[in-house]
C-alpha positions as CSV (number, residue, x, y, z in Angstrom):
1,X,-127.7,24.7,50.0
2,X,-124.9,26.0,52.2
3,X,-125.3,29.0,54.4
4,X,-122.3,31.0,55.8
5,X,-121.9,34.4,57.4
6,X,-119.5,36.9,55.8
7,X,-116.7,36.3,58.4
8,X,-116.7,32.5,57.8
9,X,-116.9,33.0,54.1
10,X,-113.9,35.4,54.1
11,X,-111.8,33.0,56.2
12,X,-112.3,30.0,53.8
13,X,-113.4,31.5,50.5
14,X,-111.6,28.9,48.4
15,X,-113.2,25.9,50.0
16,X,-116.7,27.5,49.7
17,X,-116.1,28.2,46.0
18,X,-114.8,24.6,45.5
19,X,-117.9,23.2,47.2
20,X,-120.2,25.3,45.0
21,X,-118.5,24.4,41.7
22,X,-117.8,20.7,42.4
23,X,-121.0,19.8,44.1
24,X,-123.4,22.1,42.3
25,X,-124.3,23.6,45.7
26,X,-125.9,27.0,46.2
27,X,-124.2,29.2,48.8
28,X,-126.1,31.8,50.7
29,X,-123.8,34.4,52.4
30,X,-125.8,35.9,55.2
31,X,-125.1,39.6,55.6
32,X,-127.5,40.4,58.4
33,X,-131.2,40.8,58.9
34,X,-133.0,40.0,55.6
35,X,-129.9,40.6,53.6
36,X,-127.7,38.1,51.7
37,X,-125.8,37.1,48.6
38,X,-126.3,34.0,46.5
39,X,-123.4,32.2,44.9
40,X,-123.9,29.4,42.4
41,X,-121.8,27.7,39.7
42,X,-121.8,29.1,36.2
43,X,-123.4,25.9,34.9
44,X,-126.2,26.2,37.4
45,X,-126.7,29.8,36.5
46,X,-126.8,29.1,32.7
47,X,-129.3,26.3,33.3
48,X,-131.5,28.7,35.3
49,X,-131.3,31.3,32.6
50,X,-132.2,28.7,29.9
51,X,-135.2,27.6,31.9
52,X,-136.3,31.2,32.5
53,X,-136.1,31.9,28.7
54,X,-138.1,28.7,27.9
55,X,-140.8,29.8,30.2
56,X,-140.7,33.5,29.3
57,X,-143.6,33.4,26.9
58,X,-146.8,31.4,26.8
59,X,-145.9,30.0,23.3
60,X,-142.6,28.6,24.6
61,X,-144.3,27.2,27.6
62,X,-147.0,25.5,25.5
63,X,-144.3,23.9,23.2
64,X,-142.4,22.6,26.2
65,X,-145.6,21.2,27.8
66,X,-146.5,19.5,24.5
67,X,-143.0,17.9,24.2
68,X,-143.2,16.7,27.8
69,X,-146.7,15.2,27.2
70,X,-145.4,13.4,24.1
71,X,-142.5,11.9,25.9
72,X,-144.8,10.8,28.8
73,X,-147.2,9.1,26.4
74,X,-144.4,7.3,24.6
75,X,-144.6,9.4,21.4
76,X,-140.8,9.4,20.7
77,X,-138.9,9.6,17.5
78,X,-135.3,9.5,16.5
79,X,-133.4,10.8,13.5
80,X,-130.0,9.8,12.1
81,X,-127.3,12.4,12.1
82,X,-126.4,13.8,8.7
83,X,-122.9,12.7,7.7
84,X,-120.9,14.9,5.4
């Protein structure tokens, strides 16, 4: 996580954006007492939204927990791709 104040961010916006996108860093722009902005890459945001969706209902959460348990216990399977 990188923290910058608004003045430093404004001076070097390109390098901050490059750092966020290339290194998957999260940037916090401090705007004063208890106020700030979070900047993250689109890939990180999409991952966060997918995780939020997967955990949005108890049924989804149970399916995910079940799949994790199966993998931990060595209950794996594979399937061949269908060729056309």
